[in-house]
RODO-2510 file (C-alpha; in nm, 4 decimals, decimal comma):
residues 496
     n   res          X          Y          Z
     1     m    -2,7735     2,0831     0,0041
     2     a    -2,6222     1,7728     0,0789
     3     s    -2,4283     1,5341    -0,2014
     4     t    -2,5348     1,1983    -0,3026
     5     l    -2,2324     1,1365    -0,1495
     6     e    -2,2890     1,2701     0,1887
     7     a    -2,6607     1,1536     0,1887
     8     k    -2,5410     0,7578     0,1653
     9     e    -2,2963     0,8118     0,4361
    10     t    -2,5758     0,9791     0,6929
    11     a    -2,7645     0,6573     0,5833
    12     a    -2,5075     0,4588     0,6732
    13     d    -2,4235     0,6323     0,9585
    14     t    -2,7646     0,5960     1,0683
    15     a    -2,7918     0,2182     1,0989
    16     v    -2,5110     0,2041     1,2925
    17     e    -2,6515     0,4325     1,5333
    18     e    -2,9877     0,1895     1,5336
    19     g    -2,8046    -0,1058     1,5889
    20     r    -2,9514    -0,2571     1,2272
    21     p    -2,6627    -0,4767     1,0830
    22     e    -2,6842    -0,3800     0,7358
    23     l    -2,4568    -0,1123     0,6513
    24     a    -2,4466     0,0232     0,2571
    25     p    -2,1530    -0,0857     0,0776
    26     y    -1,8353     0,1284     0,1045
    27     s    -1,7584     0,0154    -0,2682
    28     a    -2,0110    -0,0536    -0,5214
    29     f    -1,7284    -0,1618    -0,7755
    30     t    -1,7655    -0,5564    -0,7916
    31     r    -1,5308    -0,8196    -0,7087
    32     s    -1,3819    -0,8335    -1,0427
    33     q    -1,3422    -0,4913    -1,0662
    34     k    -1,1964    -0,4349    -0,7129
    35     r    -0,9397    -0,6440    -0,8363
    36     f    -0,8478    -0,5370    -1,1904
    37     i    -0,8278    -0,2180    -0,9711
    38     v    -0,5879    -0,2847    -0,7770
    39     f    -0,3717    -0,5015    -1,0381
    40     t    -0,3508    -0,1441    -1,2519
    41     a    -0,2729     0,0303    -0,9707
    42     s     0,0038    -0,2314    -0,8110
    43     w     0,1828    -0,2377    -1,2364
    44     a     0,1998     0,1271    -1,1693
    45     g     0,3606     0,1072    -0,8302
    46     f     0,6155    -0,0598    -1,0292
    47     f     0,7242     0,2080    -1,2255
    48     s     0,8986     0,4291    -0,9167
    49     p     1,1576     0,1627    -0,8105
    50     v     1,2173    -0,0413    -1,1223
    51     s     1,2705     0,2960    -1,2509
    52     s     1,5501     0,3583    -0,9235
    53     q     1,6937    -0,0153    -0,9364
    54     i     1,7388    -0,0557    -1,2521
    55     y     1,9661     0,2220    -1,2971
    56     f     2,2327     0,0417    -1,0350
    57     p     2,4095    -0,2018    -1,2192
    58     a     2,4948     0,0363    -1,5130
    59     l     2,6206     0,2891    -1,2493
    60     n     2,9694     0,1919    -1,3551
    61     s     2,9375     0,1817    -1,7332
    62     i     2,7536     0,5081    -1,6877
    63     a     3,0697     0,6994    -1,5142
    64     d     3,2921     0,5704    -1,7538
    65     d     3,0601     0,6790    -2,0425
    66     l     3,0740     1,0343    -1,9406
    67     g     3,3776     1,0620    -1,7948
    68     v     3,2634     1,1825    -1,4436
    69     s     3,3669     0,9977    -1,1131
    70     s     3,1329     0,6952    -0,9207
    71     g     3,0779     1,0628    -0,6524
    72     l     2,8746     1,2336    -0,8891
    73     i     2,7013     0,9690    -1,0821
    74     n     2,5654     0,8926    -0,7119
    75     l     2,4869     1,2205    -0,6489
    76     t     2,1813     1,1415    -0,9845
    77     l     2,0776     0,9169    -0,6824
    78     t     2,0085     1,1538    -0,4221
    79     s     1,8406     1,3886    -0,7045
    80     y     1,6011     1,1374    -0,8052
    81     m     1,5434     1,0681    -0,4278
    82     i     1,4667     1,4179    -0,3266
    83     f     1,1941     1,4570    -0,5952
    84     q     1,0180     1,1389    -0,5203
    85     g     0,9686     1,3519    -0,2190
    86     i     0,8739     1,6533    -0,3152
    87     s     0,6753     1,5608    -0,6494
    88     p     0,4080     1,3483    -0,4750
    89     m     0,3337     1,6414    -0,2666
    90     f     0,1777     1,8369    -0,5063
    91     v     0,0092     1,5564    -0,7427
    92     g    -0,1372     1,3969    -0,4552
    93     d    -0,3194     1,7096    -0,4042
    94     f    -0,4105     1,6987    -0,7111
    95     a    -0,5183     1,3423    -0,7484
    96     d    -0,7497     1,4248    -0,4223
    97     k    -0,9555     1,7004    -0,5851
    98     a    -0,9218     1,6067    -0,9436
    99     g    -0,9364     1,2347    -0,9567
   100     r    -0,6821     0,9291    -1,0041
   101     r    -0,7011     0,9002    -1,3384
   102     p    -0,5752     1,2192    -1,4903
   103     a    -0,3225     1,2127    -1,2402
   104     y    -0,2256     0,8938    -1,3435
   105     l    -0,1835     1,0220    -1,6987
   106     v    -0,0208     1,3417    -1,6972
   107     c     0,2433     1,1666    -1,4185
   108     f     0,2692     0,8723    -1,7127
   109     l     0,3358     1,1713    -2,0006
   110     i     0,6338     1,3102    -1,8039
   111     y     0,7585     0,9817    -1,7334
   112     i     0,8452     0,8733    -2,1093
   113     a     0,8836     1,2174    -2,1961
   114     a     1,2208     1,1824    -1,9534
   115     n     1,3264     0,8419    -2,0249
   116     i     1,3336     0,9601    -2,4273
   117     g     1,5556     1,2373    -2,3471
   118     l     1,7847     1,0150    -2,0873
   119     a     1,8609     0,8046    -2,3878
   120     l     1,9540     1,0511    -2,6145
   121     q     2,1322     1,2803    -2,3933
   122     d     2,5764     1,3093    -2,3600
   123     s     2,6385     1,4561    -2,0516
   124     f     2,6113     1,4427    -1,7121
   125     a     2,3998     1,7818    -1,6698
   126     a     2,1281     1,6497    -1,8679
   127     l     2,1460     1,3133    -1,6958
   128     f     2,0993     1,5040    -1,3536
   129     v     1,8440     1,7142    -1,4781
   130     l     1,6156     1,4742    -1,6820
   131     r     1,6776     1,2028    -1,4161
   132     c     1,4984     1,4442    -1,1736
   133     m     1,2321     1,4755    -1,4099
   134     q     1,2279     1,0791    -1,4726
   135     s     1,1321     1,0559    -1,0983
   136     a     0,8802     1,3120    -1,0736
   137     g     0,6907     1,1637    -1,3178
   138     s     0,7425     0,8117    -1,1757
   139     s     0,7464     0,8098    -0,7692
   140     t     0,3665     0,9490    -0,7481
   141     t     0,2600     0,6513    -0,8742
   142     i     0,3104     0,4426    -0,5504
   143     a     0,0926     0,7781    -0,3197
   144     l    -0,1946     0,7742    -0,6353
   145     s    -0,1847     0,3345    -0,5756
   146     s    -0,2538     0,3546    -0,1989
   147     g    -0,4967     0,6358    -0,3095
   148     v    -0,6795     0,3718    -0,4945
   149     v    -0,6770     0,1151    -0,2248
   150     a    -0,8245     0,3783     0,0421
   151     d    -1,1178     0,4716    -0,2695
   152     i    -1,2474     0,0964    -0,3089
   153     a    -1,1278    -0,1047     0,0701
   154     i    -1,2370    -0,0960     0,3678
   155     a    -1,0304    -0,1340     0,6604
   156     a    -1,0701    -0,4863     0,6995
   157     e    -0,9599    -0,6054     0,4068
   158     r    -0,7176    -0,3199     0,3463
   159     g    -0,4060    -0,4609     0,4385
   160     s    -0,4528    -0,7392     0,1818
   161     y    -0,4930    -0,4685    -0,1155
   162     m    -0,2314    -0,2876    -0,0006
   163     g     0,0061    -0,5824     0,0325
   164     f    -0,0672    -0,6584    -0,3120
   165     v    -0,0266    -0,2982    -0,4229
   166     v     0,2918    -0,2809    -0,2365
   167     a     0,3940    -0,6223    -0,4084
   168     g     0,3941    -0,4613    -0,7403
   169     s     0,6125    -0,2271    -0,6080
   170     l     0,8729    -0,4382    -0,4178
   171     m     0,9037    -0,6448    -0,7614
   172     g     1,1424    -0,3324    -0,8783
   173     p     1,4296    -0,4221    -0,6676
   174     a     1,3723    -0,7767    -0,7765
   175     l     1,3303    -0,7585    -1,1698
   176     g     1,4911    -0,4075    -1,1958
   177     p     1,8798    -0,4435    -1,1485
   178     v     1,8536    -0,7957    -1,3477
   179     i     1,7284    -0,6134    -1,6387
   180     g     1,9643    -0,3550    -1,5888
   181     g     2,2068    -0,5782    -1,5618
   182     l     2,1661    -0,7343    -1,9165
   183     l     2,0375    -0,4258    -2,0823
   184     s     2,3545    -0,2761    -1,9709
   185     q     2,6289    -0,5132    -2,0563
   186     y     2,4812    -0,6577    -2,3664
   187     l     2,2910    -0,3372    -2,5347
   188     g     2,4952    -0,0540    -2,3449
   189     w     2,3153     0,1723    -2,0584
   190     r     2,1147     0,3859    -2,2982
   191     s     1,8982     0,0845    -2,3800
   192     i     1,7949     0,1085    -2,0161
   193     f     1,5736     0,4039    -2,0902
   194     w     1,4506     0,2712    -2,3851
   195     f     1,2890     0,0055    -2,2518
   196     l     1,1302     0,1995    -1,9645
   197     t     1,0059     0,4074    -2,2464
   198     i     0,8571     0,1375    -2,4012
   199     f     0,7454    -0,0685    -2,1191
   200     g     0,5706     0,2821    -1,9871
   201     c     0,3091     0,3348    -2,3130
   202     a     0,2511    -0,1000    -2,2817
   203     f     0,1003     0,0494    -1,9258
   204     l    -0,0780     0,3693    -2,0549
   205     v    -0,2811     0,2148    -2,2937
   206     p    -0,4721    -0,0461    -2,1459
   207     f    -0,5229     0,2242    -1,8663
   208     a    -0,6297     0,4819    -2,0712
   209     l    -0,8602     0,1925    -2,2354
   210     f    -1,0013     0,0750    -1,9349
   211     f    -0,8925     0,2231    -1,5923
   212     p    -1,1840     0,3671    -1,3990
   213     e    -1,2024     0,6650    -1,1573
   214     t    -1,2309     0,5471    -0,7998
   215     a    -1,1677     0,8904    -0,6217
   216     r    -1,4150     0,9044    -0,4117
   217     a    -1,4826     1,2624    -0,3686
   218     i    -1,5090     1,2705    -0,7746
   219     v    -1,7000     0,9402    -0,7928
   220     g    -1,8617     0,8914    -0,4143
   221     d    -1,8667     0,5263    -0,3535
   222     g    -1,8082     0,4496    -0,7885
   223     s    -2,1712     0,4266    -0,9016
   224     i    -2,1772     0,8159    -0,9581
   225     p    -1,9648     0,8784    -1,3279
   226     p    -1,7367     1,1339    -1,3407
   227     p    -1,7409     1,4082    -1,5914
   228     r    -1,7270     1,2988    -1,9321
   229     w    -1,3602     1,4204    -2,0307
   230     n    -1,2281     1,2244    -1,6816
   231     l    -1,3911     0,8344    -1,8548
   232     p    -1,1920     0,5607    -1,9407
   233     l    -1,1577     0,5891    -2,3865
   234     i    -1,4295     0,2886    -2,3967
   235     q    -1,7359     0,4351    -2,1146
   236     w    -1,6132     0,8163    -2,3036
   237     i    -1,7953     0,6159    -2,6498
   238     d    -2,0983     0,5195    -2,4730
   239     s    -2,1533     0,8159    -2,2551
   240     w    -2,3043     1,0194    -2,5187
   241     k    -2,5655     0,7378    -2,5707
   242     a    -2,6407     0,7255    -2,1967
   243     p    -2,8949     0,9885    -2,0818
   244     p    -2,7153     1,1986    -1,8034
   245     q    -2,7141     1,0777    -1,4433
   246     e    -2,6933     1,1862    -1,0638
   247     t    -2,3352     1,3580    -1,0000
   248     i    -2,1870     1,4803    -0,6515
   249     r    -2,0595     1,8035    -0,5496
   250     r    -1,6779     1,8107    -0,6449
   251     p    -1,3836     1,9922    -0,5290
   252     k    -1,2909     2,2953    -0,6950
   253     l    -1,0097     2,2923    -0,8758
   254     g    -0,7002     2,4604    -0,8807
   255     f    -0,2893     2,4710    -0,8369
   256     p    -0,1447     2,1593    -0,6622
   257     n    -0,1631     2,2477    -0,2772
   258     p     0,1316     2,1186    -0,0773
   259     i    -0,0357     2,2401     0,2123
   260     k    -0,2564     1,9247     0,2995
   261     t     0,0320     1,7086     0,3169
   262     l     0,2509     1,9830     0,5466
   263     s    -0,0536     1,9396     0,7126
   264     i    -0,0905     1,5414     0,7684
   265     i     0,3143     1,5656     0,8484
   266     f     0,2896     1,7501     1,1591
   267     q     0,0354     1,5677     1,3428
   268     k     0,1629     1,4105     1,6850
   269     d     0,1261     1,0574     1,6096
   270     v     0,1680     1,0924     1,2239
   271     s     0,5012     1,2955     1,2834
   272     i     0,6120     0,9981     1,5186
   273     l     0,5707     0,7264     1,2219
   274     l     0,7160     0,9384     0,9720
   275     v     1,0217     0,9495     1,1276
   276     a     1,0261     0,6123     1,1852
   277     n     0,9439     0,5012     0,8582
   278     a     1,1835     0,7198     0,6773
   279     i     1,4909     0,6288     0,9438
   280     l     1,3877     0,2386     0,7887
   281     f     1,3985     0,3242     0,4752
   282     a     1,7179     0,5136     0,5313
   283     g     1,8931     0,1935     0,6142
   284     f     1,7332    -0,0391     0,3722
   285     y     1,8894     0,2126     0,0877
   286     d     2,1848     0,2327     0,2194
   287     v     2,2412    -0,1532     0,1765
   288     s     2,1024    -0,1015    -0,1883
   289     a     2,3227     0,1641    -0,3078
   290     s     2,6305     0,0215    -0,1758
   291     i     2,5703    -0,2937    -0,3461
   292     p     2,7424    -0,2143    -0,7273
   293     s     3,0335    -0,0491    -0,6237
   294     i     3,1071    -0,3376    -0,2753
   295     y     3,0240    -0,6531    -0,4278
   296     n     3,2369    -0,5082    -0,7331
   297     d     3,5618    -0,4513    -0,5195
   298     l     3,4824    -0,7612    -0,3127
   299     y     3,4024    -1,0242    -0,5486
   300     n     3,4769    -0,8772    -0,9663
   301     l     3,1370    -0,9344    -1,0811
   302     n     3,0053    -0,7195    -1,3975
   303     d     2,6460    -0,5465    -1,4165
   304     l     2,4691    -0,8682    -1,4596
   305     e     2,5928    -1,0600    -1,1692
   306     i     2,5872    -0,7404    -0,9374
   307     g     2,1713    -0,7554    -1,0559
   308     l     2,1192    -1,1164    -1,0305
   309     c     2,2149    -1,0393    -0,6683
   310     y     1,9313    -0,8137    -0,6055
   311     i     1,6565    -1,0935    -0,6948
   312     p     1,7031    -1,2313    -0,3632
   313     f     1,6089    -0,8994    -0,1618
   314     g     1,3462    -0,8480    -0,4316
   315     l     1,1773    -1,1939    -0,3884
   316     g     1,1804    -1,1389    -0,0198
   317     a     1,0219    -0,7748    -0,0246
   318     t     0,7555    -0,9087    -0,2308
   319     v     0,6401    -1,1752    -0,0120
   320     a     0,6252    -0,9883     0,2676
   321     s     0,4247    -0,7764     0,1206
   322     i     0,1609    -1,0066     0,0364
   323     v     0,2137    -1,1906     0,3979
   324     t     0,2329    -0,8638     0,5990
   325     g    -0,1229    -0,7827     0,4081
   326     k    -0,2455    -1,0788     0,5207
   327     f    -0,1409    -1,0857     0,8791
   328     l    -0,2664    -0,7156     0,8914
   329     d    -0,6642    -0,8317     0,7658
   330     r    -0,6053    -1,1349     1,0320
   331     n    -0,5072    -0,8863     1,3503
   332     y    -0,7766    -0,6369     1,2674
   333     r    -1,0304    -0,8660     1,2982
   334     r    -0,9199    -1,0395     1,6336
   335     l    -0,8759    -0,6879     1,7999
   336     a    -1,2310    -0,6153     1,6153
   337     r    -1,3943    -0,9162     1,8220
   338     l    -1,2366    -0,8702     2,1474
   339     s    -1,3714    -0,4835     2,1074
   340     n    -1,7090    -0,6084     2,0121
   341     i    -1,6848    -0,3934     1,6793
   342     p    -1,8076    -0,5220     1,3536
   343     p    -1,5128    -0,4879     1,1097
   344     e    -1,7741    -0,3406     0,8184
   345     e    -1,7846     0,0234     1,0411
   346     t    -1,4878     0,1321     0,8113
   347     r    -1,4564     0,5075     0,7998
   348     a    -1,2559     0,6921     1,0039
   349     r    -1,4897     0,7985     1,2805
   350     n    -1,6259     0,4637     1,3085
   351     l    -1,2115     0,3577     1,3886
   352     q    -1,3377     0,5562     1,6960
   353     g    -1,2479     0,3675     2,0032
   354     f    -1,0725     0,0616     1,7886
   355     p    -0,7399     0,0668     1,8722
   356     i    -0,5623     0,0484     1,4793
   357     e    -0,2777     0,1743     1,5710
   358     k    -0,1703    -0,1924     1,7536
   359     a    -0,3581    -0,3318     1,4765
   360     r    -0,0825    -0,2828     1,2401
   361     l     0,2171    -0,2097     1,4658
   362     q     0,1908    -0,5054     1,6436
   363     i     0,2886    -0,6961     1,3315
   364     a     0,5671    -0,3887     1,2705
   365     l     0,7422    -0,4658     1,5389
   366     p     0,8968    -0,8079     1,5269
   367     l     0,9761    -0,7021     1,1753
   368     l     1,1753    -0,4455     1,2324
   369     v     1,3899    -0,5862     1,5080
   370     l     1,4719    -0,8893     1,2985
   371     g     1,5211    -0,6502     1,0131
   372     s     1,7701    -0,4784     1,1951
   373     c     1,9681    -0,7984     1,2915
   374     t     1,9939    -0,8864     0,9497
   375     v     2,1543    -0,5835     0,8250
   376     i     2,4542    -0,5633     1,0752
   377     a     2,4727    -0,9837     0,9320
   378     f     2,5538    -0,8289     0,6103
   379     g     2,7957    -0,5793     0,7258
   380     w     2,9824    -0,8552     0,9144
   381     v     2,9424    -1,0963     0,6200
   382     l     3,1242    -0,8291     0,3713
   383     h     3,3576    -0,7106     0,6655
   384     f     3,5254    -1,0850     0,6249
   385     g     3,4592    -1,1572     0,2832
   386     v     3,2582    -1,4007     0,3617
   387     h     3,1177    -1,6108     0,0164
   388     l     2,8780    -1,4453    -0,1756
   389     a     2,5977    -1,6800    -0,0513
   390     a     2,5734    -1,5678     0,2786
   391     p     2,4960    -1,1781     0,1982
   392     t     2,2835    -1,3532    -0,1004
   393     t     2,0357    -1,5367     0,1441
   394     i     2,0895    -1,2369     0,4002
   395     l     1,9515    -1,0388     0,1119
   396     f     1,5904    -1,2298     0,1084
   397     v     1,6108    -1,2321     0,5019
   398     m     1,6196    -0,8217     0,5285
   399     g     1,3826    -0,7630     0,2229
   400     l     1,1351    -0,9909     0,3919
   401     t     1,1804    -0,8488     0,7340
   402     l     1,1699    -0,4723     0,6542
   403     t     0,9406    -0,4639     0,3821
   404     g     0,6733    -0,6447     0,5844
   405     s     0,7217    -0,3338     0,8694
   406     f     0,6912     0,0082     0,5748
   407     n     0,4051    -0,1889     0,4688
   408     t     0,2232    -0,2105     0,7896
   409     v     0,3215     0,1629     0,8586
   410     s     0,1875     0,2808     0,5059
   411     t    -0,1532     0,0827     0,6111
   412     l    -0,2048     0,2779     0,9406
   413     l    -0,1368     0,6369     0,7941
   414     i    -0,4245     0,5557     0,5011
   415     d    -0,6600     0,4109     0,7772
   416     f    -0,6001     0,7432     0,9040
   417     y    -0,6818     0,9504     0,6362
   418     p    -0,9011     0,7556     0,3909
   419     m    -1,0126     1,0437     0,2117
   420     y    -0,6528     1,1788     0,1554
   421     a    -0,4336     0,8737     0,1045
   422     a    -0,3026     0,9899    -0,1959
   423     s    -0,1473     1,3432     0,0665
   424     a    -0,0960     1,0760     0,3137
   425     t     0,1295     0,8254     0,1469
   426     a     0,2460     1,1897    -0,0314
   427     s     0,3951     1,2876     0,3276
   428     n     0,5307     0,9457     0,4087
   429     n     0,7391     0,9720     0,1017
   430     f     0,8001     1,3240     0,0940
   431     v     1,0014     1,2434     0,5020
   432     r     1,1801     0,9313     0,3983
   433     c     1,3020     0,9886     0,0235
   434     l     1,4605     1,3180     0,2237
   435     l     1,5796     1,1382     0,4677
   436     g     1,7024     0,8581     0,2412
   437     a     1,8548     1,0953    -0,0113
   438     g     2,0940     1,2352     0,2966
   439     a     2,1516     0,8745     0,3902
   440     t     2,3002     0,7223     0,0245
   441     a     2,5260     1,0639     0,0501
   442     l     2,6570     1,0012     0,3579
   443     v     2,6704     0,6081     0,3164
   444     d     3,0666     0,5792     0,0928
   445     p     3,2036     0,8244     0,3761
   446     m     3,1105     0,6016     0,6288
   447     l     3,2038     0,2909     0,4971
   448     e     3,5151     0,4257     0,4235
   449     a     3,6061     0,5576     0,7721
   450     m     3,3911     0,3100     0,9489
   451     g     3,4386    -0,0314     0,7549
   452     r     3,1449    -0,2449     0,6379
   453     g     3,0771    -0,4674     0,9321
   454     w     3,0600    -0,1212     1,1970
   455     c     2,9466     0,1091     0,9058
   456     y     2,6233    -0,1242     0,8824
   457     t     2,6311    -0,1522     1,2665
   458     f     2,5520     0,1307     1,3633
   459     v     2,2342     0,1690     1,0905
   460     a     2,1080    -0,1026     1,2175
   461     l     2,1465     0,0298     1,5826
   462     v     1,9114     0,3562     1,4481
   463     m     1,7210     0,1565     1,3156
   464     m     1,6513    -0,0478     1,6449
   465     a     1,6087     0,3366     1,8065
   466     t     1,2862     0,3516     1,6001
   467     a     1,1107     0,0291     1,8212
   468     p     1,0311     0,2944     2,1234
   469     l     0,8625     0,5459     1,8637
   470     l     0,6415     0,2912     1,7794
   471     w     0,5328     0,1805     2,0884
   472     v     0,4575     0,5244     2,2177
   473     v     0,2023     0,5717     1,8993
   474     m     0,0475     0,2385     1,9912
   475     q     0,0070     0,3592     2,3435
   476     y    -0,0826     0,7121     2,2741
   477     g    -0,2215     0,7336     1,9074
   478     p    -0,5908     0,6168     1,9801
   479     r    -0,5524     0,9466     2,2300
   480     w    -0,4219     1,1933     1,9887
   481     r    -0,6441     1,0787     1,6901
   482     e    -0,9611     1,1029     1,8727
   483     e    -0,8928     1,4826     1,9538
   484     r    -0,7676     1,4942     1,6104
   485     q    -1,1248     1,3978     1,4723
   486     k    -1,3132     1,6281     1,7332
   487     r    -1,1215     1,8754     1,5742
   488     e    -1,1791     1,8187     1,2298
   489     d    -1,5431     1,7773     1,2932
   490     s    -1,5890     2,1404     1,4778
   491     l    -1,4018     2,2953     1,1430
   492     a    -1,6428     2,0969     0,9208
   493     g    -1,9594     2,2490     1,1224
   494     a    -1,7977     2,5787     1,1288
   495     a    -1,7941     2,5495     0,7446
   496     r    -2,1342     2,5022     0,7117
***
């Protein structure tokens, strides 16, 4: 027997085929509920980057207190990024099957426990292991937040919603170093982890009370209640008074399986996108990770002053995520009009014949080129020791442009896999974080061997080389996507 969700989708497809303008709503959540959901998902996505960036201004102090070299401390950055790539592969699959709420809850409990341990530890070995745990708990929030957007937003509005979610995650580069610099300068580096503990608890309490389950495999369009154990506490209390309601056939729970994420990585169009995005991310991280040591040597700044220098970087990134989201939606509607396709046709199979790759990547390409140019400019102003105002201004433009290109690729991945958005975003994290970890390990030797100007010029030229890759996806992506859809449809038919 077909599930309730399948029946609703079949009715909507029939309406499209018969030319009826009215379609079943993609989501039963109201506009105000969507705003609350997106705000909460954006807040959750803030934890991963802030936990990484808040650490940067204190790197020198932690190295001195633990009696280790800056090279060993940089290994904690590398390990953080490795777990940032691996852990979402497991949690993404778990979230697509069990729901977003339980995945968030498990991750935040791990995250809070790791921060308590980091505040109390007194050795490099403990710091290394607990940073890995902290990364495993916080890094999955971005993948989960992307999944939430796919649950509630149609393709025509997904750019704006993703923009607001990404804006939360990109507040980390703006606020994290400032908070970290203040805490490290005046209360010591351990206060950083106590702050993160308190901040994590402040998120977890209202989340457990009010945040609804959104996963379409669990609640359909949002009108079907999840199992009682997966209800917000406020609704759980009321559920005992309410009569039983309709349910849908839900995926069976099992040990989280990363195979779905790996299978996404090896799709032709997706693999090209992920490699291009990973190279851009590696360049982005090369700049941010090297700022503390370079600014300390060149401008003799303390922890707090270094933290303040990240503000333009993060502000540019935050502005870009919101503005780029608006442009993505506008470009989607423009191409929909040119293709005579109603923007309400939003499920993956209804994107057949629509150039979704062009709708997204037309925005990414100019931002990619401009962002790469800012990396070159950043390297040479540091090479010549120009006044601090110059690299600070460049960082704002760099955050504005590079973040816009990240956002477009992330949105396109969700367009490809709206029903497995958490797994798709996990694949993005896996590739870009592993490459970013390698880039972080190499940037110091490269700076010593090549100098600041030529090092960042080389990084920028590698970033520019991704532009032809995106062009390939724009040209051949629609055909590859249709071939993939046919394969999935035939496998689904065989399974029935």
